[in-house]
DRENLUM-555119 format. One record per residue (C-alpha): x, y, z; residue in three letters. Coordinates in steps of 0.1 Angstrom, whole numbers, plus 5000, padded with zeros to 4 digits. Layout:
XYZALA
...
END
This chain:
494452555069UNK
495852445103UNK
499452535112UNK
501552335136UNK
504752455152UNK
507052155152UNK
510652195164UNK
510352565157UNK
509152525122UNK
505652635111UNK
504152345092UNK
500952415072UNK
498852095070UNK
495652065049UNK
493751885077UNK
493651845114UNK
496651625121UNK
496451305141UNK
499051245167UNK
500850985146UNK
501151235118UNK
502651495141UNK
505151235154UNK
506051155118UNK
506551515108UNK
508551585139UNK
510951305130UNK
511251425094UNK
512151775106UNK
514551645133UNK
516351445106UNK
516651755084UNK
517751985112UNK
520351745126UNK
521551625091UNK
521051265101UNK
519350965084UNK
515850845093UNK
513950525088UNK
510250595090UNK
507450335088UNK
503750455087UNK
500950225075UNK
499050295043UNK
496150535050UNK
497950745077UNK
498851025053UNK
502550945052UNK
503251105018UNK
501451435027UNK
503251455061UNK
506551395044UNK
506051665018UNK
504651925042UNK
507351875068UNK
510251875043UNK
508952185024UNK
508252375056UNK
511852315067UNK
513152415033UNK
510952735033UNK
512352825067UNK
515852855051UNK
514753085023UNK
512053144998UNK
511352904970UNK
512652964935UNK
509153014920UNK
508453334900UNK
505953444926UNK
508553424954UNK
510953634933UNK
508453904926UNK
507553924963UNK
511253954972UNK
511754234947UNK
508754424961UNK
510254394996UNK
513654504983UNK
515354184990UNK
517154134957UNK
519953934973UNK
517353694987UNK
516053644951UNK
519453554938UNK
520153324967UNK
516853144961UNK
517953014928UNK
518952654933UNK
521652664907UNK
523552944924UNK
522652914960UNK
523752724990UNK
520152624997UNK
519752244995UNK
517952064967UNK
515351804977UNK
515251484956UNK
512051284962UNK
512150944947UNK
509750654945UNK
509750314928UNK
507450394898UNK
506050684879UNK
502550584890UNK
503550624926UNK
505150964918UNK
501951074902UNK
500151014935UNK
502851214953UNK
502351514930UNK
498551484937UNK
499351514974UNK
501551814967UNK
498651984950UNK
496551944982UNK
499152115003UNK
499752495006UNK
503352464994UNK
504452564959UNK
508152504954UNK
509752514920UNK
509552154909UNK
510151914881UNK
509451544876UNK
512051344856UNK
511251064833UNK
512850864805UNK
512250924768UNK
509850624770UNK
507450834792UNK
508151184777UNK
509051154740UNK
506351284716UNK
508251244683UNK
506051054659UNK
508650774652UNK
510950774682UNK
508150754707UNK
507350414693UNK
510750274702UNK
511950144736UNK
515150114756UNK
518550194741UNK
517050194706UNK
514950494716UNK
517850674733UNK
520150634703UNK
517450734678UNK
516851054699UNK
520551144700UNK
520851084663UNK
517951324655UNK
519251594679UNK
522751604663UNK
523651914645UNK
524351864608UNK
522051564603UNK
519551574575UNK
516751474598UNK
516251694629UNK
513751664657UNK
511551984656UNK
510451934692UNK
514051954705UNK
514752284687UNK
511652454703UNK
512752394739UNK
514952694744UNK
512352954732UNK
509552794752UNK
511552794784UNK
512553154779UNK
508953264773UNK
507553054802UNK
509753104832UNK
506753014855UNK
506852654843UNK
507252434875UNK
505752694898UNK
502652484901UNK
502852104905UNK
503051934871UNK
503051574862UNK
504251364832UNK
500851404815UNK
500951784820UNK
504351804803UNK
503251584774UNK
500151804769UNK
502352114768UNK
504651944742UNK
501751844720UNK
500052184722UNK
503052414719UNK
505752194704UNK
508652174728UNK
510151834738UNK
508951734773UNK
512051534779UNK
514551814773UNK
512252064790UNK
512651864822UNK
516451864817UNK
516452244815UNK
513952294843UNK
515852074868UNK
518752334869UNK
516652584889UNK
514252384910UNK
513752334947UNK
512551974945UNK
513051704920UNK
510751404916UNK
512251094900UNK
512350714901UNK
514850534923UNK
517350444895UNK
518050814889UNK
519950814922UNK
521050454925UNK
522550414890UNK
525950604889UNK
525550704853UNK
522050844857UNK
523251024888UNK
526151194870UNK
523651324844UNK
521451504870UNK
523751794875UNK
522651834911UNK
524852004938UNK
524851704962UNK
526351874992UNK
523651915019UNK
520951794995UNK
518051595009UNK
517351244995UNK
513951095001UNK
513150734992UNK
509450674994UNK
508050314992UNK
511550205002UNK
510649845013UNK
512449704982UNK
515349944982UNK
518049704994UNK
517149454966UNK
517049724940UNK
520449854950UNK
521949504949UNK
520349424915UNK
521549764900UNK
525149674909UNK
524949314896UNK
524749154861UNK
523848824844UNK
525448744810UNK
523648454794UNK
524948254764UNK
522048384743UNK
522748744750UNK
526548694743UNK
525748534710UNK
523548824700UNK
526349074709UNK
528748884687UNK
526348894658UNK
525849274662UNK
529649324663UNK
529849154630UNK
527149384616UNK
529149684628UNK
532149564608UNK
530049534576UNK
528349874581UNK
531550064589UNK
533349904560UNK
530650034537UNK
530750384551UNK
534450414554UNK
534850574520UNK
531950814526UNK
532950944560UNK
536151074576UNK
534950984611UNK
537850784627UNK
535550624652UNK
533950414624UNK
537150214620UNK
536149844611UNK
539249724629UNK
537849844663UNK
534649644658UNK
536749344647UNK
538649364679UNK
535349384699UNK
534049074681UNK
537248874688UNK
537148964725UNK
533448854727UNK
534248524710UNK
537048464733UNK
534848544763UNK
532248294751UNK
534948024748UNK
536348114783UNK
532948074799UNK
532347744782UNK
535647614796UNK
534747684832UNK
534647344851UNK
531147274865UNK
531146964886UNK
527546994900UNK
524747154880UNK
523047244913UNK
526047414928UNK
527547554896UNK
530947724896UNK
531647994923UNK
534648214930UNK
535248524951UNK
534348854935UNK
537948954924UNK
538048644902UNK
536248844875UNK
539349054869UNK
541448734865UNK
538948604840UNK
538948924820UNK
542748964821UNK
542948654799UNK
541048864773UNK
543449164778UNK
540549354794UNK
542049554823UNK
541649894840UNK
543650054812UNK
541749894783UNK
538249874797UNK
537150224791UNK
538550224755UNK
536349914750UNK
533350084765UNK
533750374740UNK
533950124711UNK
530749944723UNK
528850274726UNK
529850384691UNK
528750034678UNK
525350074694UNK
524850424679UNK
526050294645UNK
523550014645UNK
520650244655UNK
521550494628UNK
521550224602UNK
518150094613UNK
516650444611UNK
518150524577UNK
517150194562UNK
513850174581UNK
514749834595UNK
513249674626UNK
514149914655UNK
514749654682UNK
517149734710UNK
520849694705UNK
521949404727UNK
525649494724UNK
525049794747UNK
524749544776UNK
528449474773UNK
529149844780UNK
526849834811UNK
528649524824UNK
532149674820UNK
530949994838UNK
529749784868UNK
533049584870UNK
535349874866UNK
533250134885UNK
535250424901UNK
538250284882UNK
539050054911UNK
538649704923UNK
537949734961UNK
534249684956UNK
534749334942UNK
535149204978UNK
531349234981UNK
530749024950UNK
530648654940UNK
531348514905UNK
528948244896UNK
528648034864UNK
525747804861UNK
524347574834UNK
520847654821UNK
518547444800UNK
519947464765UNK
517747584736UNK
517347384704UNK
519947594685UNK
522647544711UNK
521947164712UNK
522447144675UNK
525647334677UNK
526847114706UNK
527147424729UNK
526247434765UNK
523947714776UNK
525647894805UNK
525248224824UNK
528048424839UNK
526848624869UNK
528548884891UNK
526248924921UNK
526549214946UNK
525749114982UNK
526349454997UNK
523449694988UNK
525249965007UNK
527650014977UNK
525050244961UNK
524450434993UNK
528150475001UNK
528450714973UNK
526050954989UNK
528250975020UNK
531151074998UNK
528951334981UNK
528251485016UNK
524451475013UNK
522551625042UNK
519951365051UNK
518651035037UNK
515150955046UNK
513750605039UNK
510050555043UNK
507350305035UNK
504150145049UNK
506049815055UNK
509649845065UNK
509449595093UNK
511649435104UNK
513749745104UNK
517149615116UNK
518049455083UNK
517749795065UNK
520449965084UNK
522649655084UNK
522149595047UNK
522549955035UNK
525550005058UNK
524050335070UNK
523350465105UNK
519750555111UNK
519650735144UNK
515950825139UNK
513450545135UNK
509650545137UNK
507150265135UNK
503850445135UNK
500550305146UNK
497550305123UNK
494850565125UNK
492050305127UNK
490450175159UNK
490749825173UNK
487249765161UNK
488249805125UNK
490749515124UNK
490549145131UNK
494048985132UNK
494448615142UNK
496748325140UNK
494948005129UNK
497247705139UNK
494747435131UNK
492047375105UNK
488447265109UNK
489346905116UNK
492146995140UNK
494946915116UNK
498047135120UNK
498447415094UNK
502147435086UNK
503447495051UNK
507047405058UNK
509047205033UNK
508446875051UNK
504646925054UNK
503447125023UNK
503246824999UNK
501046605022UNK
497546555010UNK
496146605045UNK
497746955047UNK
496347065014UNK
492846945022UNK
492947105056UNK
494047435041UNK
491347415015UNK
488647345040UNK
489847635061UNK
489647865031UNK
486147735023UNK
484947855058UNK
486748185055UNK
485248245020UNK
481848175036UNK
482348445063UNK
484348725046UNK
482248965025UNK
483249094991UNK
486949064982UNK
489248804997UNK
493048784991UNK
494848444996UNK
498648464995UNK
500848154991UNK
504548134997UNK
505348044961UNK
503747974927UNK
504647604931UNK
502647564963UNK
499747764949UNK
499547544918UNK
499847234939UNK
497047334963UNK
494647444936UNK
495247114917UNK
494546914948UNK
491347104957UNK
490047054922UNK
490546684924UNK
489546614961UNK
485946554968UNK
483846424997UNK
480946195000UNK
478746454983UNK
481046454953UNK
481646824957UNK
485346924954UNK
486947174977UNK
487447404947UNK
483647394939UNK
482747474975UNK
485147774974UNK
483547884941UNK
480147854956UNK
480848144979UNK
483348344958UNK
484448354922UNK
488148274919UNK
490948454901UNK
494548324901UNK
497548544897UNK
499348454864UNK
503048404863UNK
503348604831UNK
503448974839UNK
501749064806UNK
498548874817UNK
498349054851UNK
496249354840UNK
493649114826UNK
493648924859UNK
492949254878UNK
490149334855UNK
488648994859UNK
488849024897UNK
487049364898UNK
484349234874UNK
483748934896UNK
483449154927UNK
480549334911UNK
478749004903UNK
475848964927UNK
475348594922UNK
478048514948UNK
479248694979UNK
482348844962UNK
485648724946UNK
488748554958UNK
492248634944UNK
494848354948UNK
498248524947UNK
501848484958UNK
503948674983UNK
506448894964UNK
504248874933UNK
502549174916UNK
499349154938UNK
501349194969UNK
503249504956UNK
501749844956UNK
498249754947UNK
495349914965UNK
492549674976UNK
490649924996UNK
487149875011UNK
485149604994UNK
488049504971UNK
489949355000UNK
488049275032UNK
490449005043UNK
493948875035UNK
494948525043UNK
498648435046UNK
498948055040UNK
502648025051UNK
506048175055UNK
507348285020UNK
510948165025UNK
513148194994UNK
514347864979UNK
517347764999UNK
518947574970UNK
518847884948UNK
522447974942UNK
521948344948UNK
520248284981UNK
522748024992UNK
525748254984UNK
524048555001UNK
523748355033UNK
527348245031UNK
528448605025UNK
526548745055UNK
527848465078UNK
531348555067UNK
530748925073UNK
529248855107UNK
532148635116UNK
534648925110UNK
532249185126UNK
532049395095UNK
535649465088UNK
535849825076UNK
532349895090UNK
533349865126UNK
533350235130UNK
529650255121UNK
528750065152UNK
526349855132UNK
525549495142UNK
525649255113UNK
523049015102UNK
523748645100UNK
522648455069UNK
519848295089UNK
518548625103UNK
518548775068UNK
516648475055UNK
513948505081UNK
513648875079UNK
513148865041UNK
510248625046UNK
508748845073UNK
508949155051UNK
507248975023UNK
504448885047UNK
504149245059UNK
503949375023UNK
501149125015UNK
499049205046UNK
499349575038UNK
496949525008UNK
493949565031UNK
492749845055UNK
493950125032UNK
492450425049UNK
491050535082UNK
487450445075UNK
488350095061UNK
488149775080UNK
489249415074UNK
490749095087UNK
494348965086UNK
494448585089UNK
497648395094UNK
497048025085UNK
500247875097UNK
501047775133UNK
504647915129UNK
503248265131UNK
502448195168UNK
506148175177UNK
507248485195UNK
510248535171UNK
507848535141UNK
505248745157UNK
507749015167UNK
508649065130UNK
505049145119UNK
504449515115UNK
504149695148UNK
500749845142UNK
499249495137UNK
500849325167UNK
498549455194UNK
495549315176UNK
496848965170UNK
495148675188UNK
496148305186UNK
493148075184UNK
493647715196UNK
490247605182UNK
488947665147UNK
485447715160UNK
486648025179UNK
488048165146UNK
484748115129UNK
482748265157UNK
484848585163UNK
485448645126UNK
481748625118UNK
480948855147UNK
483549105134UNK
482149125099UNK
478549135110UNK
479249425134UNK
481649605110UNK
479249585081UNK
476249705101UNK
478049975121UNK
480550075095UNK
478550045063UNK
474950025071UNK
475250315095UNK
472250255118UNK
469750245090UNK
466150315099UNK
464749965103UNK
461049895107UNK
459849575122UNK
456549435131UNK
455649405168UNK
452249265176UNK
450949375142UNK
452249735146UNK
455049895127UNK
457650075149UNK
461050225145UNK
463850015159UNK
465850205185UNK
469650205184UNK
469550005216UNK
467449745199UNK
469749745169UNK
472849695191UNK
471249395207UNK
470249255173UNK
473849295161UNK
475149105192UNK
472548835188UNK
473248755152UNK
473748385147UNK
477248255139UNK
477548065107UNK
477847695110UNK
481347565101UNK
481347385068UNK
480147035077UNK
482146875049UNK
485346975065UNK
484747025102UNK
485446725124UNK
483846765158UNK
486646745183UNK
487246805219UNK
483546815226UNK
482946725262UNK
479746745283UNK
477846935257UNK
474346875245UNK
474046905207UNK
470847045194UNK
469046875166UNK
468347205150UNK
470547325122UNK
469847595097UNK
471347715065UNK
473747995072UNK
474548245045UNK
477848435041UNK
478348715065UNK
477848995040UNK
474648845027UNK
472948795060UNK
470049015072UNK
468849095106UNK
466548825120UNK
462948925128UNK
462449095161UNK
459448935180UNK
458848985216UNK
461449035243UNK
464748855239UNK
465448605266UNK
468948495276UNK
469348115275UNK
472447905272UNK
472847535269UNK
476547475272UNK
479247415297UNK
479947695322UNK
483147795305UNK
481447845272UNK
478748055289UNK
481448275304UNK
483148305270UNK
479948415253UNK
478948655280UNK
482348825278UNK
482148845240UNK
478548955237UNK
477549135268UNK
480749305280UNK
480549675285UNK
476749695283UNK
476649945311UNK
478350185288UNK
477050105253UNK
479350225225UNK
478150225189UNK
480950115168UNK
482450385144UNK
479550625151UNK
479150965168UNK
475851095179UNK
475751465173UNK
474051715195UNK
472051945173UNK
471052165203UNK
474652245211UNK
476352555197UNK
479752455207UNK
480152185180UNK
479752455153UNK
482052735165UNK
484052625195UNK
487752605190UNK
488952245194UNK
491152175223UNK
494752095218UNK
494351745231UNK
491751685203UNK
494051815176UNK
496751565184UNK
494651275196UNK
494750955176UNK
491850855154UNK
490350625179UNK
489950905205UNK
489451205182UNK
487051105155UNK
484950845171UNK
484050955206UNK
480850845223UNK
480451015257UNK
478450805282UNK
477850895318UNK
476150665343UNK
475250955365UNK
474051205339UNK
471451165312UNK
473351075280UNK
473251325252UNK
471051225223UNK
473251345195UNK
476851465198UNK
478551625168UNK
476951745136UNK
479551615111UNK
478851245119UNK
475251285107UNK
476851285073UNK
478450945078UNK
475050785083UNK
473351005057UNK
475550875030UNK
474350515033UNK
472050385006UNK
468950385028UNK
467650665049UNK
469350715083UNK
468050845115UNK
469350945148UNK
467050815175UNK
467450915212UNK
469550665231UNK
469650585267UNK
472350635292UNK
471950315309UNK
470649965300UNK
470449695326UNK
471049335319UNK
470149045340UNK
472048725342UNK
471048455318UNK
468048255330UNK
469147895331UNK
466947625345UNK
468047355369UNK
467847095343UNK
470147285320UNK
467447365295UNK
466647725285UNK
463847935270UNK
464448025234UNK
463148345221UNK
461048345189UNK
462948425157UNK
466348305170UNK
468548105148UNK
470747815158UNK
474447845156UNK
477147585154UNK
480647665167UNK
483347425178UNK
481147135170UNK
478247225193UNK
474947365182UNK
473447625206UNK
471447945206UNK
472448265223UNK
469948535231UNK
470148825256UNK
467448935279UNK
467049305283UNK
465549425315UNK
462549625305UNK
460749865327UNK
458049685347UNK
454549675333UNK
455649865301UNK
455849585276UNK
458249525248UNK
458249885237UNK
459850025268UNK
463449915266UNK
464750235279UNK
463450555295UNK
462450825270UNK
464951085260UNK
464451455265UNK
462351675243UNK
465451845227UNK
466851505216UNK
463551395201UNK
463251725184UNK
466651695167UNK
465951335156UNK
462651435141UNK
464151725122UNK
466751505105UNK
464151265093UNK
462151555078UNK
465251685061UNK
465751345044UNK
462051335034UNK
461951685018UNK
465351685000UNK
466251464970UNK
469151224973UNK
471551464956UNK
470451754977UNK
470651555009UNK
474251455000UNK
475051834995UNK
473451895029UNK
475751635044UNK
478751795028UNK
477952135043UNK
477551975077UNK
480951825074UNK
482452145062UNK
480952335091UNK
482452095116UNK
485852075099UNK
485852455092UNK
486752375056UNK
484352655045UNK
483352985059UNK
480352975082UNK
478653235061UNK
479053025029UNK
477752715047UNK
474652885061UNK
473953055027UNK
474252725009UNK
471952545034UNK
469352825031UNK
469352774993UNK
468752404997UNK
465652485018UNK
464152724992UNK
460552664983UNK
457152675001UNK
457252315012UNK
460752345026UNK
460252685044UNK
459452515077UNK
462852335076UNK
464552665068UNK
462952825099UNK
463552525122UNK
467252495112UNK
467852825130UNK
467452635163UNK
470652445155UNK
472752755143UNK
475052905170UNK
473553205186UNK
476253445174UNK
475353365138UNK
471653415142UNK
471653765126UNK
473453635096UNK
471153335092UNK
468053565096UNK
469253765066UNK
469253445045UNK
465953355060UNK
464353685050UNK
465753665015UNK
464353315009UNK
461053395025UNK
END
């Protein structure tokens, strides 16, 4: 396993690290060493989580051994008993690491990454009873009902006891190694079901002595959860992974909404508490079950209901708004003050417990107790037993659509809200607790400025990492106009026009025609998505085919549902339609900030392109958005007040509004290109993305690749070319293609294949929606052919020598020459390496330092070409595997070091010679054909495109073909794996050679066994000869 020394820390990393990974780990360690905060963005697929874990744990290990049983034994053997004691997190000064993410499914992935690393800290993953409870009855409950039922069954002296809870102490005593190896929620549940202890209480015991705690965000953000952790916060390390929504989560956790319906339910439950406590009063001496307490609670709630109903609302749209401290004035009328609030909280919690006990004993419906929400609201209002935080709030009362019951009673349905507009409130507490470092990381944090400004924290360290993909794996473009030249702009003024909807629909028809497999279309809102789809279903052209039908012709549609409960079915439907071969894939119509845009992995064929149809601005009339903007403008006006010492600049309301939209866009485009071998297109179908201010807020790794196309024809042409080349070079992997030439069957050389890729026809733009515009001095051919979607096209037949002929204006000729023929003197095969089987160095030579830290584009996909020297036939043995894994046989044919190209032959009359087998192409309203003439050697005919390669190169190519012929598909896949392992040094060379020798066992494979010795490094020949003798 490679080890990298970063800022004096030895970091063990499971793989050879890319330069962006080394930069990322360096910033993590710098943050930990300097006890400062860091804001780190690294795109999905760059190994962000693994880098974060390895760097953090390497730093922690440098301070002292982990608390695992193995570390303690080693320390005892070495006589370092004091080190053993100091390694216990509960007693030591060593920092605890708290690693949080948004959901448990994301934490599950983090723990899988920990398993691939070489680090084994004492660890625990925390979860709620909902995830961890294994009690036969309680596990069926949810929310506060489950929590209260669990507490009731764990009480001493009750008739019913939880057997799982009573077994925890003995199990923990007999299994001190628990947590030494990475364990997940599922592992804990399996232990509980097999041996009996409660997984929930096991984690509570285990967390007292661990080095690293994994938990969801709310365990740190919610002050009541945080107090229950029992962590020594001083110098601890807080990591927030997938932190792109952190500011919103912090603000929501500190806010509340109390609706009329919820308040009515609380009043009803208070009345039930009075009845239950009155019944039990004679049976129990418990003073907390005093009916008078619950009567007071009910009276206060009734008075609050009346007080909210009396609030004057002059405008339903604007509602009633007051500064944050007004909430104390409103509650003072009910005699709820700092002195009485916590007494009331105690009464509410007793009431909730009483209701739950009654439901369990009488086997009533175990729904959640609504009255507990009153306790949560009071805790938010009277947090820290002070009122200073109310300055960051606004009180808002709004009228909602009344339900039938309220209408009959003559009551207005209203909601009382207390909204927090300073997410930094949750993070301020960590500063008071003197934590060491706070690290926020995600694949889409851009634009970063708002994070520091919103969270009111200084982030001295910031990183916006590039992706590990090459420029040939991404197509990013801004499409300002559609096929007929109509401006694409989804702004409020334009989005409802029929012309815009039709133009957007016709644009998507063409994109669906070109993009293979999965296509994601993101709209700014559900409203606009519904409006567009309805328009497309009802709008038809002269052929009576609607836009929707033309989209469905190329891809089967799935629409993101508004109801979250229906979302899993939509995902299943999408994946099923992707597998349907009757069309070229599926299209998922979704919404920015919806479930599709958050955390889902549309890798490879599931998401080959993402289309952003507009800027997803929040509704300006929404009261929460309006008040947030007003709050920020006021803060900026006074330059932050108490935050002046932090030297933070403050967002204006307008800046925040724009950056929220940009972050939603970045989150949506992050659904595609999910790993270093993936490829895809990012298409911005709104002219506003072309403005420098908008473009600068797109994720930094995308910005260098973005092109703005003034003509839709250029979009069709370049996008088609991208997918044709990506599919053939990335997926097809230079398959062995046989074509007929003058009646003979021959192998198509890579040079020929490259030219065939370049000369593929561009699909004609959909004629129903493409208006020919700005066509000047161009001759339109009468030929037109049916063009299939890009992923269903095949290579056109090769017949004769290709001739270069163009029939367009001079500027178009130059454009096409640049696009198709640039760099032909040094031909590079996209995403491929050619491996030199005759070289020993590729098998045992130590990689240079520059290679270890080089980015993916320079390190993994090199093609060395020299104009002065003969080009090597095959370069590195591991890349044979990439081609070998394709569905059809692959071969490596010798390639030339130099191919000449003559200028296109154009006659004086403007006509041209068209090669046989070429297909017409229509782009930008003009039909033309593009072919390339390859200068062949004189008098050698069509077979002599290049001088022959050396004997060693031909020998290596022939050997690979024979290996494929002799081995089965499964065996060849194993052979591929061993070749990769040899190159990456993931296995010992002796193991690799022995395994390959076994594959070549048998009389018919013995020649392969002997010939493979030629490609084994000389210093390993004696070893290989032993295997050769054994098999012979």
